[in-house]
Each structure stands twice: as C-alpha cells, then as structure tokens.
N, C-alpha and C positions, 0 to 999 in steps of 0.2 A: 154550456156547461153541462156534463152528465156526470152526477156522482151516485156513486153506490155505496150504502154505509150499512157498515154490519149485517148483511145479507144472509140469511139462511133461508136455503130453499130445497124442495125435493118434490116428490112425486106420488110418496105414501105418507099417511099420517105418523107422526113421530119416526119417519126415517129420511132426515134430510141428506141431500148428495153433498150439498155446500154449508158449510157454516162459518158466520160471521166473517163475511168476506166484505171488502172495501175496496173502490177503485174510482178512479176518477179521470175522465176525457175530458179536455179544454175545448173552449172552440177551434175550428180550425186543425187540432192536434189530430195524429196519427198514432195510435197505441197498439201495440202488438203484446197479446195476452199468451204467454207460451206455457205449456205444459204436455204431460204425456196422457194417452188416451185415457179415457175414464176418470180422469180427476175432478171431473165437473164444470168445465170450461163451457161447454155448448149450454148447460144449464144458467150459467150466469150470462152468458150471451142473450137467452131468451128472455131473461129478467130484464136486461138492459135494453132488449126491443120492446117490452111492454106486451111479450107473448105468455109470459108465465107470472103469474102472481107469487111472490116470495113468502114465507111461512113468517119471516119477521126481518125487521130492517126497513131502511128507507131509502127511496130513489128519488133523486132531485133531478129536475130539467130546467137550467137558468133559476136556479134557486129556489123553485117553488116544488114542495113534495106532489108526487105523484100518488094518486090513492085509488085510480081504477085502471084495470088491465084488460087486455086482450079488446075484444068489442065493445066493452063497456067504457073505454077510455074515449074521451072526447077527440073527434076527428082531427083536430087541429094535433094533438100530441101524437095521434097514430100515425100521420102522414108526416111525422118529422123524421121518421125512421125507415131506413132502407135495408133488408136483410136479405142475405144469398146464405143459403144452407150448403152443407156439404155434397149432399146426394141430391143432385138436380131431378132425377125420377122420381124421388119420395115426393117432391116440393111441386110438382109439375102436374097440372089436369093432363091425362093423355088423351083425350077427346079433343084439346085445343089446337088449331096450328100455332106456329110460334108468334104469329102476328097478334092473335088474339090473347096468346100468353102473356105477352109484355103489356097489352092494353088492359090486362083483368083490372089493375089498381085504378085506373081511369074511369070506366065504367062503375067500377064499385062505389065511385065517390060522385058519381053524377057529372063526369067529366068527359063524356063520351064524343063531343065534339072536337076535343083536342087529337084524337087518337090517330088518324092518319099524319098530323104533322108530327106529334112524338115518335111514333114508331118509325117515320122516314128519316128522323133526327138520330136515333138511338141505335137502330138495326146498324150503320156503318161503323158507329161508333165504338159497338162491340165486336166489330167482325162478322155482322150475319149480310150474306148477300141476300136480294131479292127473293131467288128461287127456294131460299131456305125457309123463309116467312110463310111458304104457302105449307110446309110440311108439319106432320104432328111430330110428338117426341119419339116414337116407337121408329119413326124416319130418318133420325138425325142421330149423329154421335154425342157421346157424352159431353164432350167439349163444347159442341155448337149447341145442346141444351142448355148449357151452364152460362153459356153467353147471351142466351134469351134471358134466363133467369136472372141475371146481372143486369140487363136492360130493363127487366120487370122492376127491379129493386130501385132504380134510379128514374123511372117513368114520373113520379113525383115530384122529382126535386128535393129528395131528403135532404136535411141539413147533418144528419148523422147516418152512416151506414155501417152497420155489424156485418162481418163477413166470418163465419163460421166456417173453418177449414174448408172454404171455397176452393181451392186449388190441389186439395189434396188428392183427388182420383183423376187428376187431368197430368198429360204429357208436358214436358217443361216448356215447350214453344208456348203450347195454349195457355198454360198458367202465366206466362210472362206478358201475355196478351192482354189477359184479365187484369191482370195488376196494373197494367200500363192505360187500360181504360178507365179503372178507379182513380188512378192518379190524374189522368187528364179532366175527370169529371172534377176532383177536389180541387184542382189548379182553378178552374172555371168558377167553382160555386163558393168556395173556401168552406167545404162541408168536413166534419171531424169523420174519423174512422176509428172503430175498433175491430182490429183483425185477430181472431182468436186461430191457433195453431200449434203444430209441434216440430214446424221445420224452423231452427233457429236463425239460420242463415237468411232464408226467406224473411222472415220478420225483422230483423235487423238491417236487410237493405230495405225494406217497405216503410218500415214504420219511423217516427221521430224518436220513440222510446219502446223497450221493451220490458215486460213486467213479467217475471217468472212466479209462476201459480203459488208455489211454496212460500213467496215472500207475501202473499195474500191471506194464510191461511195461520 
C-alpha cells in the first residue's frame, strides 16, 4: 500500500508546486492520475517514487512512514519502485547502448551477474530486437528508446511502477505496445501502478480507477 498524505512539495523555498495533496494506491491496483499540463502531477509522481522530498506531508509504504529520499532512502525502498518518465532522451545516458541502459539498475545495486539473463528476458517483452540493443540513444527512435527505459524500470522487478506521461510523445501503436508490456508485467507479478497523464480515454482503459487532479487539491 502506497499512501501520500497531505503532500506539499516544490523546487524553491516557499513556492510549492502542489499543496496538501493525498492519494492512495493499494497493492496490485492500477490508478490513473488525470490532469492538465502544469498542474503538478509529475511533482507528485516524483514524490511517490521517492525521487523528490516533499516540504511537508507523509508518505507511507505498507503502513510505514518514509523518512529518507533519493539515494539516502534504504535500498529495499528504492528498488521497490520503477519509474518511466515522459521524455526518454532526458532520462537516458547518451553514451550507453540500450543493453547497458536496461542493465544500469542491476549494476548499481551489485547484481551485475544477472544482467545477461534479465536483458534477454526484458528486451522481447518490451519489443526490442537484438540488433537494437547494441545501438545508442541517438541511433534509435523515441519509441525504441522508451521501450528500453521501460525495460530499465522493470529490471529490478519493482512492486510499484510509476509511469509519468510514459506514452505522451509516442505514436498510437507504440503507446499500445508499452501499455501491454506494463500490464503483462503486472499480471505476472501483482505489481501496482500509478499512471500519470492527461489522456482521459487512455487512463480509463488502462487503470482500475482514475483520479481527477482537481479532486485531490
């Protein structure tokens, strides 16, 4: 269970982007967070994934308050979350071939021996062919790079996946393929999902329930 209680957060002192926002994602549940661009959805998603410390409020995971964020959070907490951002090119190291991009979290957590097996499992699951794995971000399309970023988010087998506008910059067929890959992963693991977006039709098809941003504030 992920609970965000009365979260206020921003990036400058005394200038919060979001104020007093609460949201709950139950184990195995898929929740869509719907709202217009600029309303603060991505900031809340970063807080939910332990990537941004709120100014006030409480985040609880399985009933336990979280007190540390980013690299200071315990490894067991950090690896419980997988995150896919909207702009794959801003979240990918341009020097790495896609195989190494996918493997980054494994190597960072001292699990390098798992790399060949996990990359071989995840590449076809997200629709990447072997020839693409040797290419660097500038040598692939936005959709192909986002497929690799999704695989990277899944490589540690997270129990909660945060997709922040994951499909916003993709064509319809690629978006559908990535949503299907997420749902296949969730079906096999029981992972929960927080999907942030502004496409009402997509979130309603994808998620168990959709929460309108203005109902949170």
